[in-house]
C-alpha positions, -999 to 999 in steps of 0.1 A, spaced: 96 -10 -170 81 25 -171 66 27 -207 68 -10 -217 34 -25 -232 21 -58 -241 -2 -44 -268 -18 -71 -274 -33 -97 -253 -72 -108 -240 -91 -116 -209 -124 -142 -214 -148 -151 -192 -148 -189 -211 -176 -209 -224 -180 -231 -248 -211 -220 -266 -192 -185 -272 -159 -198 -282 -165 -224 -304 -130 -216 -314 -115 -234 -282 -111 -269 -279 -129 -280 -248 -97 -301 -237 -78 -269 -247 -55 -250 -221 -71 -221 -234 -105 -235 -220 -109 -214 -188 -108 -182 -176 -86 -155 -183 -82 -124 -159 -60 -99 -152 -46 -116 -125 -36 -141 -142 -15 -117 -170 -3 -97 -140 24 -129 -127 35 -130 -165 42 -89 -168 64 -83 -141 91 -111 -146 91 -103 -182 98 -61 -174 63 -50 -188 42 -21 -166 12 -21 -191 -7 -41 -215 -38 -31 -242 -66 -59 -246 -81 -67 -275 -112 -80 -285 -116 -123 -288 -157 -118 -293 -175 -98 -318 -202 -85 -290 -211 -53 -278 -218 -70 -241 -174 -79 -245 -165 -45 -250 -189 -31 -224 -169 -58 -199 -135 -54 -211 -142 -14 -208 -152 -21 -172 -126 -42 -163 -99 -17 -175 -112 9 -151 -105 -10 -122 -74 -27 -135 -48 3 -134 -24 -11 -153 -45 -15 -186 -36 12 -212 -68 5 -234 -91 -19 -251 -94 -25 -285 -131 -33 -290 -157 -40 -313 -183 -25 -329 -206 -34 -362 -191 -11 -383 -215 -12 -410 -243 -6 -393 -264 26 -407 -264 39 -368 -222 32 -369 -218 70 -367 -241 81 -338 -223 44 -319 -191 56 -324 -197 90 -311 -206 74 -278 -181 49 -278 -155 71 -285 -165 89 -251 -150 56 -235 -115 72 -221 -105 37 -224 -113 27 -258 -79 35 -280 -95 13 -309 -117 -10 -323 -112 -47 -342 -131 -69 -367 -122 -105 -370 -117 -103 -414 -93 -133 -410 -127 -156 -400 -153 -136 -426 -159 -161 -458 -159 -139 -485 -119 -131 -490 -132 -101 -507 -147 -85 -472 -122 -58 -472 -138 -41 -500 -174 -38 -489 -177 -3 -490 -201 -2 -462 -169 -20 -434 -149 4 -456 -171 38 -440 -173 24 -409 -135 23 -401 -129 54 -415 -156 70 -396 -139 55 -363 -103 67 -376 -118 102 -380 -127 101 -346 -88 91 -334 -97 56 -328 -73 35 -336 -79 1 -365 -62 -31 -359 -63 -51 -393 -63 -87 -387 -60 -103 -420 -46 -141 -431 -17 -138 -456 -36 -143 -486 -55 -116 -475 -32 -91 -481 -38 -92 -519 -68 -63 -511 -50 -47 -484 -38 -18 -505 -74 -10 -519 -89 -13 -483 -60 11 -472 -72 37 -501 -106 36 -498 -102 44 -460 -80 69 -459 -51 57 -437 -26 83 -456 -48 112 -444 -39 136 -419 -54 138 -390 -65 99 -393 -60 73 -361 -32 49 -370 -41 11 -390 -20 -13 -373 -16 -49 -385 -20 -77 -365 3 -108 -360 25 -99 -393 -5 -112 -416 -4 -146 -398 16 -163 -426 13 -200 -422 46 -207 -409 37 -244 -402 36 -248 -441 66 -228 -448 42 -201 -465 65 -171 -476 58 -156 -512 38 -138 -520 37 -131 -478 69 -114 -474 64 -90 -507 31 -76 -503 37 -71 -464 67 -52 -480 49 -32 -497 20 -22 -479 48 -10 -455 67 7 -478 39 24 -495 15 31 -462 21 45 -428 4 18 -409 19 -1 -383 25 -37 -374 23 -59 -345 52 -88 -332 28 -108 -321 7 -139 -326 35 -159 -346 44 -187 -324 9 -201 -331 11 -200 -369 41 -226 -366 39 -260 -355 27 -259 -320 39 -288 -304 72 -281 -323 86 -247 -335 116 -234 -342 126 -205 -331 149 -195 -360 124 -204 -380 99 -178 -363 124 -156 -360 128 -155 -400 92 -145 -398 102 -115 -373 128 -106 -387 115 -96 -426 87 -77 -403 115 -57 -384 133 -50 -421 97 -36 -433 88 -16 -406 118 -1 -389 121 0 -352 95 30 -357 68 15 -369 67 -24 -356 48 -31 -321 52 -58 -296 28 -80 -280 25 -112 -266 -10 -127 -281 -17 -142 -245 -36 -163 -234 -32 -174 -270 5 -181 -273 0 -205 -245 -10 -230 -276 26 -228 -285 48 -212 -256 44 -196 -223 47 -155 -215 83 -160 -205 93 -176 -241 72 -153 -267 94 -127 -245 125 -142 -247 121 -144 -286 116 -115 -286 142 -101 -272 163 -125 -290 153 -105 -323 161 -72 -309 194 -78 -287 208 -61 -326 196 -31 -325 201 -1 -301 184 6 -268 159 34 -282 149 13 -311 145 -17 -289 124 6 -261 105 22 -290 92 -15 -302 84 -26 -263 64 3 -252 68 41 -273 53 25 -308 25 15 -292 22 46 -277 23 63 -309 0 40 -328 -26 37 -298 -29 81 -297 -56 79 -270 -37 64 -244 -38 84 -216 -1 95 -204 -7 88 -165 -8 50 -170 24 43 -183 42 46 -154 15 26 -128 22 -10 -120 3 -7 -89 -36 -7 -81 -60 -31 -74 -65 -64 -96 -99 -73 -109 -112 -103 -91 
């Protein structure tokens, strides 16, 4: 299991007021903590995970960093910060001192302005994060890909010495509606023209939650593999959100089915090596650990 990483999962302490997007009767309407995930990772042959913010809150980021400090197999935290704040530089300088922090994310997919990525203040904040060696997880829906090239140009995503940009969930094509174009061409052009990474995650919940078809979802996954190749694609489960559509084991098995066509080094890259490169702040020793206390 050495070096195999689930590069996209969440923890939370459920509160209906703070998680309005979770229906009270949903399987997600409960606490999810490291002890719940570890029972899924071990059978799947995964040794470490990267936990990703679920709320746009400094308090949540601090909590996730605390959880990571007490859970040896958490390889890193992708938190949130107000990247449009006037004091963003000072705030990022402080955050960058947190050894467990490997990147930041903003929930761009929920912004009411479709042109949010073109906001100069936001672009300035993202560039400031990248200059400090932090990665940036780009969470957008397929229609927002229209603005991604201009965003990547503005933040200097291709500049040397910058942190990585990682597209979450393949930019979330609406599989349930059969959305293919212009998503397929836009994601291909971005992969061709920019040195960005992409997560092979979150796609089962873009399909019909109750009756999704594996071959249909695999069509989208195969396109991402074709676009980003085995050197820039990163495995993530999106647990526990994936539970809306499938248990962890089925999500992992779907990824395995896609990757069985590849040679062993390519499979291992997608299942962990690429995450280590994209999230360059990951501490190397964590990748060989599975022992340690679990947060209660």
